[in-house]
C-alpha positions as a Markdown table, in Angstrom:
| # | Residue | x | y | z |
|---|---|---|---|---|
| 1 | Met | 14.1 | -22.7 | 31.1 |
| 2 | Ala | 14.3 | -19.3 | 29.3 |
| 3 | Lys | 12.4 | -18.6 | 26.1 |
| 4 | Lys | 14.4 | -18.5 | 23.0 |
| 5 | Pro | 14.3 | -15.1 | 21.2 |
| 6 | Pro | 12.1 | -15.1 | 18.1 |
| 7 | Thr | 13.9 | -15.6 | 14.8 |
| 8 | Glu | 14.2 | -12.6 | 12.4 |
| 9 | Lys | 11.7 | -14.2 | 10.0 |
| 10 | Ala | 9.1 | -14.7 | 12.8 |
| 11 | Thr | 9.6 | -11.1 | 13.8 |
| 12 | Glu | 9.0 | -9.9 | 10.2 |
| 13 | Asn | 5.8 | -12.0 | 10.0 |
| 14 | Arg | 4.4 | -10.2 | 13.1 |
| 15 | Ile | 5.0 | -6.7 | 11.6 |
| 16 | Arg | 1.6 | -5.8 | 10.2 |
| 17 | Val | 2.1 | -2.1 | 9.5 |
| 18 | Arg | 4.6 | -1.4 | 6.8 |
| 19 | Gln | 5.9 | 1.7 | 5.0 |
| 20 | Val | 4.9 | 2.1 | 1.4 |
| 21 | Thr | 8.2 | 2.6 | -0.4 |
| 22 | Asp | 6.9 | 2.5 | -4.0 |
| 23 | Val | 3.6 | 2.7 | -5.8 |
| 24 | Gln | 2.7 | 1.4 | -9.3 |
| 25 | Ala | -0.7 | 2.5 | -10.7 |
| 26 | Ser | -2.2 | 0.7 | -13.7 |
| 27 | Trp | -5.4 | 0.8 | -15.7 |
| 28 | Thr | -6.6 | -2.2 | -17.7 |
| 29 | Glu | -9.2 | -2.2 | -20.4 |
| 30 | Ala | -12.0 | -4.6 | -19.6 |
| 31 | Glu | -13.6 | -4.6 | -23.0 |
| 32 | Arg | -13.8 | -2.1 | -25.8 |
| 33 | Gly | -15.8 | 0.9 | -24.8 |
| 34 | Ala | -16.5 | -0.3 | -21.3 |
| 35 | Pro | -15.1 | 1.1 | -18.1 |
| 36 | Gly | -11.6 | -0.2 | -17.2 |
| 37 | Asp | -10.1 | -1.5 | -14.0 |
| 38 | Phe | -7.6 | 0.4 | -11.8 |
| 39 | Thr | -5.0 | -1.3 | -9.7 |
| 40 | Ile | -2.5 | 0.3 | -7.3 |
| 41 | Gln | 0.4 | -2.0 | -6.3 |
| 42 | Leu | 2.0 | -1.1 | -3.0 |
| 43 | Ile | 5.6 | -2.1 | -2.5 |
| 44 | Leu | 6.1 | -2.3 | 1.2 |
| 45 | Asp | 9.4 | -1.9 | 3.1 |
| 46 | Asn | 11.5 | -1.9 | -0.1 |
| 47 | Gly | 10.0 | -5.2 | -1.3 |
| 48 | Ala | 9.6 | -7.1 | 1.9 |
| 49 | Glu | 5.9 | -7.4 | 1.0 |
| 50 | Glu | 3.5 | -6.3 | -1.8 |
| 51 | Tyr | -0.2 | -5.6 | -1.8 |
| 52 | Val | -2.5 | -4.8 | -4.7 |
| 53 | Leu | -5.5 | -2.4 | -4.3 |
| 54 | His | -8.4 | -2.4 | -6.7 |
| 55 | Pro | -10.0 | 1.1 | -6.3 |
| 56 | Val | -12.8 | 2.6 | -8.3 |
| 57 | Ala | -11.7 | 5.6 | -10.4 |
| 58 | Ser | -12.7 | 8.3 | -7.9 |
| 59 | Asp | -10.8 | 6.5 | -5.1 |
| 60 | Ala | -7.8 | 5.9 | -7.3 |
| 61 | Lys | -7.5 | 9.7 | -8.0 |
| 62 | Val | -7.7 | 10.6 | -4.3 |
| 63 | Met | -5.2 | 7.8 | -3.3 |
| 64 | Leu | -2.7 | 9.0 | -5.9 |
| 65 | Lys | -3.0 | 12.6 | -4.6 |
| 66 | Leu | -2.4 | 11.3 | -1.0 |
| 67 | Phe | 0.8 | 9.5 | -2.1 |
| 68 | Glu | 1.9 | 12.6 | -4.0 |
| 69 | Arg | 1.3 | 15.0 | -1.1 |
| 70 | Ser | 2.4 | 12.8 | 1.9 |
| 71 | Gly | 5.9 | 12.7 | 3.3 |
| 72 | Thr | 5.4 | 9.0 | 4.2 |
| 73 | Val | 2.6 | 6.5 | 3.8 |
| 74 | Phe | 2.1 | 3.4 | 5.8 |
| 75 | Phe | -0.2 | 0.5 | 5.1 |
| 76 | Asp | -1.9 | -1.6 | 7.8 |
| 77 | Leu | -2.1 | -5.1 | 6.4 |
| 78 | Asp | -4.6 | -6.4 | 8.9 |
| 79 | Arg | -7.1 | -3.6 | 8.7 |
| 80 | Lys | -6.3 | -2.7 | 5.0 |
| 81 | Val | -5.8 | 1.0 | 5.9 |
| 82 | Leu | -3.6 | 3.6 | 4.2 |
| 83 | Val | -2.0 | 5.9 | 6.7 |
| 84 | Pro | -0.5 | 9.0 | 5.1 |
| 85 | Asn | 1.9 | 11.1 | 7.3 |
| 86 | Asn | 2.6 | 14.9 | 6.9 |
| 87 | Val | 0.0 | 15.6 | 4.2 |
| 88 | Ser | 0.7 | 18.8 | 2.4 |
| 89 | Leu | -2.6 | 20.7 | 1.7 |
| 90 | Gly | -1.1 | 23.2 | -0.7 |
């Protein structure tokens, strides 16, 4: 008996590297005069999935520059790795 082809939903669930199609950066005050918290929300594949990063300030600055200078950015959901493509150094 032949195997049935996977459903579209099952196929989507197996995709673990997605394109970052939008980024929302936020800063939240923890308490008056104390350092705040950064979050970077990644919208993946036009809303198919979302992931929120909690970087320290120095990492947030570098990450935002990578988003700005990259043609395309991917995010590996299993390894939690940002993969920028075509990074402009100028």
